[in-house]
SEFI-961518 format. One record per residue (C-alpha): residue number from 1; x, y, z; residue in one letter. Coordinates in steps of 0.05 Angstrom, whole numbers, m for minus. Layout:
N
+-----+--------+--------+--------+------+
| seq |      u |      v |      w | type |
+-----+--------+--------+--------+------+
| NUM |      X |      Y |      Z |    A |
...
+-----+--------+--------+--------+------+
END
This chain:
193
+-----+--------+--------+--------+------+
| seq |      u |      v |      w | type |
+-----+--------+--------+--------+------+
|   1 |   1606 |    429 |  m1203 |    M |
|   2 |   1540 |    451 |  m1182 |    N |
|   3 |   1503 |    506 |  m1222 |    A |
|   4 |   1504 |    551 |  m1160 |    N |
|   5 |   1579 |    553 |  m1156 |    D |
|   6 |   1581 |    592 |  m1221 |    R |
|   7 |   1549 |    653 |  m1252 |    Q |
|   8 |   1550 |    676 |  m1324 |    V |
|   9 |   1557 |    755 |  m1330 |    G |
|  10 |   1572 |    781 |  m1263 |    G |
|  11 |   1571 |    761 |  m1188 |    T |
|  12 |   1507 |    796 |  m1166 |    H |
|  13 |   1473 |    728 |  m1152 |    Y |
|  14 |   1528 |    692 |  m1118 |    Q |
|  15 |   1501 |    687 |  m1048 |    T |
|  16 |   1490 |    631 |  m1001 |    S |
|  17 |   1413 |    630 |  m1020 |    F |
|  18 |   1403 |    647 |  m1092 |    Q |
|  19 |   1345 |    677 |  m1123 |    H |
|  20 |   1335 |    612 |  m1170 |    W |
|  21 |   1334 |    569 |  m1111 |    D |
|  22 |   1273 |    614 |  m1076 |    L |
|  23 |   1235 |    610 |  m1137 |    A |
|  24 |   1244 |    538 |  m1144 |    S |
|  25 |   1229 |    526 |  m1069 |    R |
|  26 |   1161 |    563 |  m1078 |    F |
|  27 |   1151 |    545 |  m1146 |    R |
|  28 |   1138 |    619 |  m1166 |    L |
|  29 |   1101 |    641 |  m1229 |    G |
|  30 |   1132 |    683 |  m1283 |    Y |
|  31 |   1109 |    751 |  m1254 |    F |
|  32 |   1125 |    735 |  m1186 |    E |
|  33 |   1192 |    706 |  m1202 |    G |
|  34 |   1214 |    767 |  m1244 |    Q |
|  35 |   1184 |    818 |  m1194 |    I |
|  36 |   1224 |    785 |  m1134 |    S |
|  37 |   1287 |    780 |  m1178 |    K |
|  38 |   1288 |    850 |  m1199 |    Y |
|  39 |   1273 |    879 |  m1126 |    F |
|  40 |   1330 |    834 |  m1099 |    T |
|  41 |   1379 |    855 |  m1146 |    R |
|  42 |   1366 |    928 |  m1168 |    H |
|  43 |   1418 |    955 |  m1118 |    R |
|  44 |   1469 |    911 |  m1142 |    S |
|  45 |   1459 |    914 |  m1216 |    K |
|  46 |   1421 |    969 |  m1258 |    K |
|  47 |   1390 |   1008 |  m1204 |    G |
|  48 |   1328 |   1046 |  m1220 |    L |
|  49 |   1322 |   1011 |  m1284 |    E |
|  50 |   1316 |    944 |  m1249 |    D |
|  51 |   1272 |    972 |  m1197 |    A |
|  52 |   1226 |   1003 |  m1250 |    E |
|  53 |   1225 |    936 |  m1286 |    K |
|  54 |   1197 |    902 |  m1225 |    G |
|  55 |   1141 |    952 |  m1215 |    L |
|  56 |   1126 |    948 |  m1288 |    H |
|  57 |   1116 |    870 |  m1283 |    L |
|  58 |   1078 |    881 |  m1220 |    L |
|  59 |   1030 |    925 |  m1261 |    E |
|  60 |   1024 |    879 |  m1313 |    K |
|  61 |   1010 |    823 |  m1264 |    M |
|  62 |    954 |    863 |  m1233 |    A |
|  63 |    922 |    878 |  m1305 |    E |
|  64 |    927 |    802 |  m1319 |    E |
|  65 |    893 |    789 |  m1248 |    Y |
|  66 |    839 |    833 |  m1266 |    K |
|  67 |    820 |    790 |  m1325 |    F |
|  68 |    830 |    726 |  m1289 |    K |
|  69 |    889 |    706 |  m1334 |    R |
|  70 |    935 |    708 |  m1274 |    W |
|  71 |    927 |    674 |  m1209 |    M |
|  72 |    978 |    660 |  m1153 |    P |
|  73 |   1008 |    592 |  m1169 |    Y |
|  74 |   1065 |    590 |  m1118 |    H |
|  75 |   1068 |    538 |  m1062 |    V |
|  76 |   1053 |    573 |   m995 |    Y |
|  77 |   1081 |    538 |   m931 |    E |
|  78 |   1072 |    552 |   m859 |    G |
|  79 |   1151 |    569 |   m858 |    S |
|  80 |   1149 |    619 |   m915 |    S |
|  81 |   1166 |    677 |   m878 |    I |
|  82 |   1228 |    644 |   m842 |    A |
|  83 |   1253 |    623 |   m910 |    V |
|  84 |   1242 |    697 |   m941 |    V |
|  85 |   1282 |    722 |   m877 |    N |
|  86 |   1338 |    672 |   m888 |    E |
|  87 |   1338 |    694 |   m960 |    Y |
|  88 |   1335 |    770 |   m936 |    A |
|  89 |   1398 |    764 |   m896 |    V |
|  90 |   1438 |    722 |   m953 |    A |
|  91 |   1421 |    777 |  m1006 |    N |
|  92 |   1430 |    836 |   m959 |    K |
|  93 |   1361 |    859 |   m969 |    L |
|  94 |   1331 |    921 |   m938 |    T |
|  95 |   1265 |    908 |   m899 |    E |
|  96 |   1225 |    939 |   m956 |    D |
|  97 |   1256 |    891 |  m1007 |    E |
|  98 |   1249 |    832 |   m959 |    R |
|  99 |   1174 |    849 |   m951 |    N |
| 100 |   1167 |    854 |  m1027 |    M |
| 101 |   1199 |    788 |  m1036 |    V |
| 102 |   1155 |    761 |   m978 |    G |
| 103 |   1088 |    785 |  m1014 |    L |
| 104 |   1111 |    754 |  m1078 |    C |
| 105 |   1117 |    683 |  m1047 |    V |
| 106 |   1050 |    692 |  m1011 |    T |
| 107 |   1002 |    734 |  m1046 |    W |
| 108 |    934 |    707 |  m1054 |    T |
| 109 |    882 |    764 |  m1069 |    N |
| 110 |    878 |    836 |  m1094 |    V |
| 111 |    891 |    869 |  m1027 |    D |
| 112 |    962 |    837 |  m1030 |    H |
| 113 |    975 |    864 |  m1097 |    V |
| 114 |    955 |    936 |  m1077 |    V |
| 115 |   1002 |    925 |  m1018 |    V |
| 116 |   1058 |    899 |  m1065 |    M |
| 117 |   1042 |    960 |  m1110 |    L |
| 118 |   1052 |   1009 |  m1051 |    M |
| 119 |   1116 |    973 |  m1025 |    C |
| 120 |   1149 |    975 |  m1098 |    A |
| 121 |   1135 |   1051 |  m1106 |    R |
| 122 |   1161 |   1065 |  m1035 |    R |
| 123 |   1229 |   1025 |  m1053 |    I |
| 124 |   1238 |   1065 |  m1113 |    I |
| 125 |   1223 |   1134 |  m1083 |    E |
| 126 |   1263 |   1120 |  m1022 |    E |
| 127 |   1325 |   1093 |  m1054 |    T |
| 128 |   1328 |   1133 |  m1123 |    Y |
| 129 |   1285 |   1192 |  m1106 |    H |
| 130 |   1300 |   1210 |  m1032 |    P |
| 131 |   1288 |   1286 |  m1047 |    E |
| 132 |   1214 |   1268 |  m1063 |    R |
| 133 |   1207 |   1228 |   m994 |    V |
| 134 |   1157 |   1272 |   m953 |    P |
| 135 |   1187 |   1308 |   m890 |    F |
| 136 |   1153 |   1351 |   m841 |    M |
| 137 |   1172 |   1426 |   m834 |    S |
| 138 |   1147 |   1474 |   m779 |    G |
| 139 |   1089 |   1421 |   m765 |    G |
| 140 |   1062 |   1426 |   m834 |    T |
| 141 |   1058 |   1365 |   m881 |    D |
| 142 |   1092 |   1381 |   m944 |    L |
| 143 |   1069 |   1316 |   m974 |    Y |
| 144 |   1013 |   1281 |   m948 |    V |
| 145 |   1024 |   1204 |   m939 |    R |
| 146 |   1032 |   1156 |   m879 |    P |
| 147 |   1100 |   1157 |   m843 |    A |
| 148 |   1144 |   1105 |   m870 |    P |
| 149 |   1135 |   1062 |   m803 |    A |
| 150 |   1058 |   1061 |   m816 |    V |
| 151 |   1070 |   1039 |   m887 |    E |
| 152 |   1116 |    983 |   m862 |    R |
| 153 |   1063 |    964 |   m809 |    A |
| 154 |   1011 |    951 |   m865 |    I |
| 155 |   1058 |    906 |   m904 |    V |
| 156 |   1077 |    869 |   m843 |    N |
| 157 |   1003 |    865 |   m822 |    A |
| 158 |    991 |    829 |   m889 |    V |
| 159 |   1053 |    783 |   m885 |    L |
| 160 |   1038 |    763 |   m815 |    H |
| 161 |    966 |    755 |   m811 |    T |
| 162 |    934 |    688 |   m812 |    P |
| 163 |    912 |    667 |   m880 |    A |
| 164 |    931 |    736 |   m905 |    H |
| 165 |    865 |    773 |   m893 |    H |
| 166 |    894 |    838 |   m868 |    A |
| 167 |    824 |    870 |   m840 |    Q |
| 168 |    830 |    947 |   m824 |    G |
| 169 |    901 |    951 |   m833 |    T |
| 170 |    910 |    999 |   m889 |    E |
| 171 |    909 |   1072 |   m869 |    P |
| 172 |    897 |   1128 |   m924 |    D |
| 173 |    966 |   1153 |   m954 |    G |
| 174 |    995 |   1173 |  m1020 |    S |
| 175 |   1023 |   1100 |  m1037 |    Y |
| 176 |    963 |   1065 |  m1013 |    V |
| 177 |    920 |   1116 |  m1055 |    N |
| 178 |    960 |   1107 |  m1117 |    Q |
| 179 |    957 |   1030 |  m1108 |    A |
| 180 |    880 |   1034 |  m1100 |    R |
| 181 |    877 |   1077 |  m1161 |    D |
| 182 |    915 |   1032 |  m1200 |    D |
| 183 |    872 |    974 |  m1183 |    M |
| 184 |    807 |   1014 |  m1201 |    Q |
| 185 |    838 |   1029 |  m1268 |    Q |
| 186 |    856 |    955 |  m1274 |    F |
| 187 |    792 |    934 |  m1239 |    G |
| 188 |    786 |    880 |  m1187 |    T |
| 189 |    761 |    806 |  m1193 |    P |
| 190 |    691 |    797 |  m1160 |    G |
| 191 |    715 |    750 |  m1110 |    E |
| 192 |    777 |    730 |  m1071 |    E |
| 193 |    815 |    669 |  m1097 |    H |
+-----+--------+--------+--------+------+
END
């Protein structure tokens, strides 16, 4: 019997492409593995609690990166996005969840961490607090942030830009600003790695 053929304590991982296979394939570090796990399973296991755990781990990873105690150790390969797309289909991930997993397996610098923070907050807001998602009324912005399509374009630009250098792709907006504020609080390393 293959280890993938059984699960202890539920069925939320029993798919044709399980999370531990993704983590093994890319040799994900602790934080990347945990973050991608929580954002993969949150809708099928503990909901908001799992999504907030994923965000909390991401915040800790950002702190560790600030002090150069954590660097990306995963194996980036040219087919990473195709593999992430296959994983997303097998696990019925939303576009935002797929993007979060894609960033976990490919991040290389502080800009990617900022986009991950933005993406995590958007997943939580849109999934668990839809009443707080911005909307337009009578031509007046009730809450200023870029439209979800613009935010997704930011993430896609990072994921699909050669060498992951998304230059000029981050417009101002609440999630972007919150993530940048986080990085100012955590600090940023002096150079990209």
